[in-house]
N, C-alpha and C positions, 0 to 999 in steps of 0.2 A: 641486874642491868649490865654490870661489867662482863659477866659470863655471856650475855646475849651479844654484846659488841664484839667480844673475842670470837664467838662462833661465826658471826657474820664476816669478820675479817678472814678467818680461816677458809670460809667458803669462797671468798673473793680470790684468795691465793690459789685455791684449788682450781677455780675457773681460769685463772691466769695460766696455770700449768697446762690445762687442756688446750688453751689457745695456742701456746707455744708448740705443743705436740701436733696440733693441727697444721701449723705453719711448717713444721718439719716434714710432715707428710706431703704438703703441697710442693715443697722444694724437691723432695725425693721423686715425686711424679713428674715434675718439670725436667729433672735430669733424665729420667727414663724416656720421656718424650723427645728430648734433644738427642739422645743416643739412638733412638729409633729413626729419627730424621736423618742422622748422619749415616747410619748403617744402610738405609734405603736410598740415600740422597734424595729425600722427599722434601721439596721446598714448601709444600702445604703444611706438613707437620712442623717444619722449622718456624713458619709464621705462627703456628699455634703456641709455640714456646714463648713468643713475645707476649701473647695474651696471658699465659700462665704466669709469666714474670710480673706483669702488671698487678695481678691478684696477690702475689707474694709481697710486693712492695706496699700495697694498700693494707695488707694484714699487719705488716711490721709497724706501720704508723698507728693503727688501731690499738695494738698491744702496748706500744710505747705510751700512748695517752692514758691507758689504764694504769700503767706503772706510775706515772707522774701523779695521777689522782690518788692512788693508794699512799704514796709517800706524803703527799700534802695533807690528806684527810685523816690518815691513821697514825702517822708518826711512828712507824714500825721500830721495834727493838732490833738489836744486832742480828739475830738469826734470821728474822723475817726480812730485814733490810737486805741481808746478803742474798736471800732468795730473789728479791725483786731486782737487785743490781745484776745478778746472774742472768735473769730474763732479759734485761735491757741490753746486755752484751751478746747474749745468744741470738737475739733477733737481728742484730746488726750482722753477725756472722752468717745467719741464714739468708738474709737479703743478699749478701755478697755471693753466697753459693748459688742463688738464683741467677745473679749476674753472670756467673761462670757458665751455668747451663745455657743461658742466652748467648754467651760467647761461642759455645759449640754450635748453636743454631745458625749463627752468623757465618760460620764456615761453609755451610751446606751449599749456598748458591755458587760460591767459588769452586767447590769441588765438582759441581755438576758440569762445569765448562770443560773439565778434563777428567772424564771418568776412567781413563786408562792409567791414572796415577795410582801407584800401589798405596793401599790403606793398610798399614800394619794391623794384624789381628789383635795385637796387644793393646791397641786403643780401646777395643771393646772390653777387654779384660780390665783395663783401668777403670772404665765406666762401671763395671760390675762391682769392683772393689770399693770405689768411691761411694756408690749408693749403699753398699753394705756398711761402710764406716758411719755414714750419716744415720742409718737405721739403728745401728748399735749405740751410737752416742745419744740418740733420742730415747732409746730404751733405758739406757743408764740414767738419764735425766728423769724419766717417768718413775723409776724405782729407787732413786738415790743409790745407785749401784756403782761404787768406786772401782771395784775390780773390773767390771765390764768397761767402764770408761778408760781404764788403763790399757785394755786390750786393743783399743783403737790405734794406739801408736804403732804397734807391730805391723798392722796392715798398711799404715802410711809408708813404712819402709818399703813394702812390696810395691806400692804405687810409684814411689820415687825410683825404684830399680827399673820398673817397666818404662817410665818416662825416659830415663837415661838410655835405655836400649832403643827406644823409638827415635830419640834424638839422633843417635849415631846412624841408624838406618836411613832416615830421611835426609840427613845431611849428605850421606853417601849418594842417594838418588839425585839430589839437587846438583851435585858436582858433575854428574854425567848428563844432565838434561841440556837440551839445545835451545829450547824456546822459553821466553819469559813467562808465557802462559802456564807451561808445565811447572816451572819453578815456583810460580805463585801458588798453584794448586797444592804442591808438595808442602810449601810453607804453611798453608792453611790447615793441612792435616796435622802438622806439627803444633800449630796453634791450638787445635782441639785437644791434643794431648796435654799441652801446657795448662789449659783451662781445667782439665781433670786433676792435674797435679795440685793446682791451687785449691780446688774444691776439697780434695782430701786433706790439705793443710787446715782448712777451715773446720772440717769435721773434727780434727784433732783439737782445735781451739775450743770447740763446744765441749769435748770430753774433759778438757782441762777446767773449764768453767763449772762443770758438774762436780768435779773433785773439790773445787774451791767452795761451792755451795754446801756440800755435805761436811767437809772437814774444816773449813775456815782457813785452809792453807793454799797459797798460790804455788802450784807445782807444774813445772814444764815436763811433760811426759814424753816428748819426742826431741831430745837434745841432738843436734847435728853431730854426727860422729867425728867430723874433722875438727869441730870446735872443741869437743871433749878431749881430743888428743893433744891439744895445745897446752 
């Protein structure tokens, strides 16, 4: 009887992991859609991001309900409880990443009004890296791979460096612009880069949660260099 209950619980935990991996894929697709909309200045695709984000939000609440049900009905021991708590934190981060992708989509209508505003190519590279970080973090989760989770932090440094470069470029453009409309469009391009920078930070959060789930240790894998120097 006990063996049967344990087997059922393990199956539920496995299904929970599959649900989270599915949510991760949904967010990754939402980001790709948002980046395509930004690249083509396609307002139709931008609206599709809103629909995708609604699906991500609904999935988050479905998974959360499953987590609560498992805690209440199974009273999991320490290792299993850690897995469930990790999921509850990850889905919050994933939902926020979806919000970041939607934030990129919100930029598109503003950019359409001033198509002559330079769009730094590094924004596209930020999107590629951010998507790769999420994919890597979710793969680490799927396989309990701590080493892969730690690799995410190095890519976050690359995203941060690109954001700093874009920030300087666009601030320089804005200083030379004469109309409020063009300044606003340049600001929106900067906003898209900022959304990507936050998206990458949240991917790092997920990687940290994977490490906690596997090792039981809370470890910050992307310490701010300026903080570390103090």
